ZAPA-745192 format. One line per field, with one value per atom (N, C-alpha, C): residue number from 1; residue in three letters; x, y, z. Coordinates in steps of 0.02 Angstrom, whole numbers, always signed. Layout:
resi <- [NUM / ...]
resn <- [Ala / ...]
xx <- [X / ...]
yy <- [Y / ...]
zz <- [Z / ...]
***
This chain:
resi <- [1 / 1 / 1 / 2 / 2 / 2 / 3 / 3 / 3 / 4 / 4 / 4 / 5 / 5 / 5 / 6 / 6 / 6 / 7 / 7 / 7 / 8 / 8 / 8 / 9 / 9 / 9 / 10 / 10 / 10 / 11 / 11 / 11 / 12 / 12 / 12 / 13 / 13 / 13 / 14 / 14 / 14 / 15 / 15 / 15 / 16 / 16 / 16 / 17 / 17 / 17 / 18 / 18 / 18 / 19 / 19 / 19 / 20 / 20 / 20 / 21 / 21 / 21 / 22 / 22 / 22 / 23 / 23 / 23 / 24 / 24 / 24 / 25 / 25 / 25 / 26 / 26 / 26 / 27 / 27 / 27 / 28 / 28 / 28 / 29 / 29 / 29 / 30 / 30 / 30 / 31 / 31 / 31 / 32 / 32 / 32 / 33 / 33 / 33 / 34 / 34 / 34 / 35 / 35 / 35 / 36 / 36 / 36 / 37 / 37 / 37 / 38 / 38 / 38 / 39 / 39 / 39 / 40 / 40 / 40 / 41 / 41 / 41 / 42 / 42 / 42 / 43 / 43 / 43 / 44 / 44 / 44 / 45 / 45 / 45 / 46 / 46 / 46 / 47 / 47 / 47 / 48 / 48 / 48 / 49 / 49 / 49 / 50 / 50 / 50 / 51 / 51 / 51 / 52 / 52 / 52 / 53 / 53 / 53 / 54 / 54 / 54 / 55 / 55 / 55 / 56 / 56 / 56 / 57 / 57 / 57 / 58 / 58 / 58 / 59 / 59 / 59 / 60 / 60 / 60 / 61 / 61 / 61 / 62 / 62 / 62 / 63 / 63 / 63 / 64 / 64 / 64 / 65 / 65 / 65 / 66 / 66 / 66 / 67 / 67 / 67 / 68 / 68 / 68 / 69 / 69 / 69 / 70 / 70 / 70 / 71 / 71 / 71 / 72 / 72 / 72 / 73 / 73 / 73 / 74 / 74 / 74 / 75 / 75 / 75 / 76 / 76 / 76 / 77 / 77 / 77 / 78 / 78 / 78 / 79 / 79 / 79 / 80 / 80 / 80 / 81 / 81 / 81 / 82 / 82 / 82 / 83 / 83 / 83 / 84 / 84 / 84 / 85 / 85 / 85 / 86 / 86 / 86 / 87 / 87 / 87 / 88 / 88 / 88 / 89 / 89 / 89 / 90 / 90 / 90 / 91 / 91 / 91 / 92 / 92 / 92 / 93 / 93 / 93 / 94 / 94 / 94 / 95 / 95 / 95 / 96 / 96 / 96 / 97 / 97 / 97 / 98 / 98 / 98 / 99 / 99 / 99 / 100 / 100 / 100 / 101 / 101 / 101 / 102 / 102 / 102 / 103 / 103 / 103 / 104 / 104 / 104 / 105 / 105 / 105]
resn <- [Met / Met / Met / Ala / Ala / Ala / Gln / Gln / Gln / Asn / Asn / Asn / Asp / Asp / Asp / Leu / Leu / Leu / Val / Val / Val / Val / Val / Val / Ala / Ala / Ala / Gly / Gly / Gly / Ile / Ile / Ile / Asp / Asp / Asp / Val / Val / Val / Ala / Ala / Ala / Lys / Lys / Lys / Asp / Asp / Asp / Lys / Lys / Lys / Val / Val / Val / Asp / Asp / Asp / Val / Val / Val / Cys / Cys / Cys / Ile / Ile / Ile / Arg / Arg / Arg / Ser / Ser / Ser / Leu / Leu / Leu / Ser / Ser / Ser / Leu / Leu / Leu / Lys / Lys / Lys / Arg / Arg / Arg / Thr / Thr / Thr / Cys / Cys / Cys / Leu / Leu / Leu / Gln / Gln / Gln / Ala / Ala / Ala / Arg / Arg / Arg / Pro / Pro / Pro / Lys / Lys / Lys / Thr / Thr / Thr / Gly / Gly / Gly / Val / Val / Val / Glu / Glu / Glu / Leu / Leu / Leu / Ala / Ala / Ala / Ser / Ser / Ser / Trp / Trp / Trp / Leu / Leu / Leu / Arg / Arg / Arg / Arg / Arg / Arg / Asn / Asn / Asn / Lys / Lys / Lys / Val / Val / Val / Gly / Gly / Gly / Lys / Lys / Lys / Ala / Ala / Ala / Val / Val / Val / Met / Met / Met / Glu / Glu / Glu / Ala / Ala / Ala / Ser / Ser / Ser / Gly / Gly / Gly / Gly / Gly / Gly / Tyr / Tyr / Tyr / Glu / Glu / Glu / Arg / Arg / Arg / Glu / Glu / Glu / Trp / Trp / Trp / Ala / Ala / Ala / Lys / Lys / Lys / Ala / Ala / Ala / Leu / Leu / Leu / Arg / Arg / Arg / Trp / Trp / Trp / Ala / Ala / Ala / Gly / Gly / Gly / Lys / Lys / Lys / Ile / Ile / Ile / Glu / Glu / Glu / Val / Val / Val / Arg / Arg / Arg / Ile / Ile / Ile / Val / Val / Val / Asp / Asp / Asp / Pro / Pro / Pro / Lys / Lys / Lys / Arg / Arg / Arg / Val / Val / Val / Arg / Arg / Arg / Ser / Ser / Ser / Phe / Phe / Phe / Ala / Ala / Ala / Gln / Gln / Gln / Ser / Ser / Ser / Ala / Ala / Ala / Gly / Gly / Gly / Arg / Arg / Arg / Arg / Arg / Arg / Pro / Pro / Pro / Arg / Arg / Arg / Thr / Thr / Thr / Thr / Thr / Thr / Arg / Arg / Arg / Ser / Ser / Ser / Met / Met / Met / Pro / Pro / Pro / Arg / Arg / Arg]
xx <- [+2406 / +2343 / +2358 / +2320 / +2328 / +2304 / +2323 / +2305 / +2228 / +2197 / +2133 / +2088 / +2113 / +2080 / +2087 / +2127 / +2136 / +2080 / +2056 / +2001 / +2033 / +2020 / +2044 / +1994 / +2005 / +1959 / +1986 / +1946 / +1961 / +1934 / +1983 / +1963 / +1984 / +1922 / +1929 / +1937 / +1984 / +2001 / +1989 / +1948 / +1928 / +1943 / +1939 / +1956 / +1908 / +1845 / +1803 / +1763 / +1775 / +1745 / +1789 / +1774 / +1812 / +1763 / +1757 / +1721 / +1758 / +1724 / +1769 / +1716 / +1750 / +1711 / +1748 / +1712 / +1737 / +1705 / +1722 / +1688 / +1664 / +1721 / +1704 / +1653 / +1639 / +1584 / +1525 / +1524 / +1464 / +1446 / +1504 / +1502 / +1525 / +1490 / +1515 / +1501 / +1544 / +1543 / +1573 / +1540 / +1560 / +1581 / +1643 / +1656 / +1654 / +1599 / +1598 / +1650 / +1680 / +1732 / +1795 / +1841 / +1911 / +1938 / +1948 / +1976 / +2010 / +2064 / +2090 / +2046 / +1992 / +1950 / +1914 / +1899 / +1868 / +1909 / +1972 / +2022 / +2024 / +2018 / +2016 / +1955 / +1892 / +1831 / +1842 / +1865 / +1863 / +1903 / +1969 / +2013 / +1975 / +1933 / +1899 / +1851 / +1810 / +1764 / +1794 / +1860 / +1893 / +1917 / +1941 / +1968 / +1904 / +1842 / +1794 / +1763 / +1778 / +1767 / +1823 / +1870 / +1932 / +1972 / +1971 / +2014 / +2084 / +2134 / +2195 / +2234 / +2214 / +2242 / +2190 / +2221 / +2179 / +2221 / +2180 / +2215 / +2174 / +2224 / +2182 / +2233 / +2200 / +2232 / +2265 / +2327 / +2356 / +2308 / +2290 / +2245 / +2260 / +2323 / +2336 / +2359 / +2375 / +2403 / +2360 / +2295 / +2237 / +2243 / +2265 / +2272 / +2324 / +2375 / +2433 / +2413 / +2373 / +2349 / +2303 / +2270 / +2220 / +2255 / +2303 / +2354 / +2383 / +2420 / +2456 / +2406 / +2354 / +2299 / +2280 / +2267 / +2249 / +2308 / +2363 / +2419 / +2427 / +2422 / +2440 / +2378 / +2316 / +2265 / +2236 / +2254 / +2218 / +2263 / +2335 / +2384 / +2361 / +2340 / +2308 / +2373 / +2377 / +2431 / +2388 / +2433 / +2393 / +2450 / +2416 / +2447 / +2418 / +2462 / +2450 / +2467 / +2415 / +2435 / +2429 / +2458 / +2451 / +2390 / +2354 / +2288 / +2288 / +2339 / +2352 / +2355 / +2390 / +2401 / +2335 / +2295 / +2227 / +2186 / +2190 / +2143 / +2162 / +2231 / +2267 / +2237 / +2242 / +2232 / +2158 / +2107 / +2036 / +2025 / +2065 / +2052 / +2081 / +2131 / +2157 / +2108 / +2067 / +2017 / +1950 / +1953 / +1895 / +1833 / +1861 / +1812 / +1824 / +1772 / +1775 / +1789 / +1840 / +1860 / +1800 / +1784 / +1734 / +1768 / +1757 / +1781 / +1721 / +1729 / +1678 / +1658 / +1710 / +1692 / +1647 / +1649 / +1619 / +1551 / +1537 / +1475 / +1420 / +1357 / +1301 / +1275 / +1251 / +1213 / +1146]
yy <- [+1934 / +1956 / +2018 / +2073 / +2138 / +2127 / +2176 / +2165 / +2183 / +2217 / +2237 / +2175 / +2126 / +2064 / +2013 / +2022 / +1970 / +1966 / +1898 / +1885 / +1861 / +1889 / +1872 / +1851 / +1795 / +1762 / +1781 / +1806 / +1809 / +1741 / +1720 / +1655 / +1656 / +1638 / +1646 / +1578 / +1559 / +1481 / +1476 / +1437 / +1424 / +1351 / +1333 / +1261 / +1216 / +1225 / +1183 / +1202 / +1255 / +1290 / +1334 / +1345 / +1395 / +1436 / +1493 / +1544 / +1571 / +1576 / +1593 / +1654 / +1714 / +1763 / +1785 / +1790 / +1822 / +1881 / +1938 / +2002 / +2029 / +2023 / +2054 / +2016 / +1961 / +1917 / +1900 / +1933 / +1927 / +1856 / +1813 / +1744 / +1734 / +1688 / +1658 / +1593 / +1554 / +1479 / +1462 / +1423 / +1391 / +1314 / +1294 / +1230 / +1210 / +1163 / +1145 / +1090 / +1058 / +1001 / +1016 / +1019 / +1034 / +961 / +938 / +883 / +887 / +851 / +858 / +858 / +816 / +817 / +886 / +912 / +977 / +1026 / +1027 / +1076 / +1077 / +1007 / +999 / +1029 / +1012 / +1040 / +1119 / +1134 / +1216 / +1241 / +1208 / +1238 / +1233 / +1188 / +1168 / +1225 / +1237 / +1295 / +1364 / +1372 / +1436 / +1443 / +1386 / +1390 / +1399 / +1366 / +1386 / +1451 / +1489 / +1560 / +1605 / +1572 / +1605 / +1644 / +1623 / +1650 / +1641 / +1690 / +1691 / +1694 / +1727 / +1729 / +1724 / +1693 / +1682 / +1715 / +1746 / +1787 / +1763 / +1743 / +1724 / +1744 / +1766 / +1785 / +1726 / +1732 / +1691 / +1679 / +1618 / +1606 / +1552 / +1552 / +1498 / +1432 / +1435 / +1379 / +1334 / +1354 / +1318 / +1332 / +1390 / +1417 / +1376 / +1347 / +1320 / +1262 / +1218 / +1159 / +1176 / +1226 / +1253 / +1289 / +1322 / +1354 / +1306 / +1252 / +1193 / +1162 / +1143 / +1116 / +1154 / +1215 / +1260 / +1265 / +1276 / +1287 / +1221 / +1163 / +1093 / +1085 / +1085 / +1060 / +1116 / +1172 / +1223 / +1267 / +1257 / +1304 / +1378 / +1390 / +1453 / +1487 / +1551 / +1589 / +1603 / +1586 / +1591 / +1641 / +1688 / +1732 / +1728 / +1716 / +1724 / +1785 / +1823 / +1894 / +1900 / +1949 / +1964 / +1999 / +1974 / +2009 / +2084 / +2095 / +2170 / +2213 / +2188 / +2224 / +2238 / +2186 / +2188 / +2246 / +2236 / +2289 / +2362 / +2374 / +2432 / +2460 / +2409 / +2438 / +2451 / +2407 / +2427 / +2498 / +2512 / +2583 / +2627 / +2631 / +2671 / +2689 / +2639 / +2647 / +2670 / +2691 / +2719 / +2668 / +2603 / +2547 / +2526 / +2509 / +2486 / +2412 / +2387 / +2314 / +2268 / +2213 / +2179 / +2131 / +2127 / +2078 / +2064 / +2010 / +1986 / +2033 / +2069 / +2122 / +2183 / +2197 / +2250 / +2227 / +2169 / +2137 / +2152 / +2173 / +2182 / +2117 / +2118 / +2056 / +2053]
zz <- [-4704 / -4684 / -4642 / -4660 / -4631 / -4548 / -4510 / -4436 / -4432 / -4475 / -4462 / -4479 / -4515 / -4536 / -4492 / -4437 / -4387 / -4342 / -4340 / -4287 / -4221 / -4174 / -4107 / -4061 / -4016 / -3974 / -3904 / -3858 / -3788 / -3754 / -3710 / -3679 / -3599 / -3561 / -3493 / -3464 / -3435 / -3420 / -3340 / -3312 / -3242 / -3232 / -3174 / -3153 / -3197 / -3185 / -3218 / -3283 / -3309 / -3380 / -3409 / -3470 / -3517 / -3553 / -3548 / -3587 / -3639 / -3701 / -3757 / -3792 / -3807 / -3847 / -3900 / -3954 / -4025 / -4033 / -4005 / -4002 / -4071 / -4112 / -4185 / -4213 / -4199 / -4232 / -4184 / -4127 / -4075 / -4063 / -4057 / -4033 / -3967 / -3935 / -3867 / -3863 / -3825 / -3817 / -3742 / -3715 / -3646 / -3655 / -3628 / -3628 / -3552 / -3533 / -3460 / -3440 / -3481 / -3462 / -3483 / -3444 / -3463 / -3471 / -3533 / -3551 / -3615 / -3643 / -3706 / -3767 / -3760 / -3821 / -3826 / -3778 / -3781 / -3815 / -3799 / -3829 / -3901 / -3931 / -4004 / -4026 / -3994 / -4024 / -4022 / -3974 / -3965 / -4026 / -4038 / -4094 / -4154 / -4166 / -4224 / -4235 / -4183 / -4178 / -4197 / -4164 / -4178 / -4247 / -4276 / -4354 / -4402 / -4377 / -4425 / -4426 / -4382 / -4367 / -4384 / -4417 / -4436 / -4396 / -4325 / -4277 / -4286 / -4282 / -4298 / -4234 / -4186 / -4112 / -4062 / -4014 / -3955 / -3891 / -3851 / -3800 / -3724 / -3679 / -3620 / -3563 / -3496 / -3443 / -3404 / -3373 / -3335 / -3270 / -3260 / -3209 / -3167 / -3134 / -3089 / -3118 / -3183 / -3221 / -3264 / -3257 / -3298 / -3368 / -3374 / -3449 / -3491 / -3459 / -3486 / -3537 / -3512 / -3546 / -3603 / -3595 / -3653 / -3699 / -3686 / -3736 / -3780 / -3744 / -3780 / -3832 / -3804 / -3850 / -3906 / -3902 / -3955 / -4004 / -3978 / -4020 / -4072 / -4032 / -4064 / -4113 / -4086 / -4132 / -4184 / -4174 / -4212 / -4252 / -4226 / -4263 / -4256 / -4197 / -4178 / -4134 / -4144 / -4105 / -4039 / -3985 / -3918 / -3870 / -3842 / -3801 / -3728 / -3673 / -3610 / -3584 / -3554 / -3534 / -3461 / -3430 / -3362 / -3347 / -3297 / -3277 / -3260 / -3231 / -3208 / -3266 / -3312 / -3377 / -3414 / -3414 / -3448 / -3410 / -3347 / -3311 / -3319 / -3320 / -3335 / -3401 / -3453 / -3518 / -3523 / -3487 / -3489 / -3459 / -3399 / -3374 / -3409 / -3456 / -3493 / -3559 / -3569 / -3627 / -3598 / -3538 / -3501 / -3484 / -3486 / -3465 / -3399 / -3368 / -3290 / -3297 / -3269 / -3274 / -3230 / -3263 / -3232 / -3183 / -3122 / -3077 / -3031 / -2991 / -2952 / -2897 / -2875 / -2824 / -2857 / -2921 / -2957 / -2981 / -2982 / -3009 / -2968 / -2991 / -2953 / -2926 / -2870 / -2839 / -2852]
***
């Protein structure tokens, strides 16, 4: 599969929910319960949308179980990335990184 054909999902893992975005397909999904069954359901949804790779920021360890579940259930390549590198990349691309401090109230 050529790199241009690769569908990538961005996953934001928090203590009590997981947000998923497939930007190239304009799809979003939120999982409000963090339990193993939800990981299997999420992997199934990602496979149906032909996702080959999922990327998530390291977030205090919450991401580890989700990465493990997606790798096992969906045979999806999962990358856990350093949040500082993600912000640096966004800045180098001319984008303002979204943080709770920069969000309008």
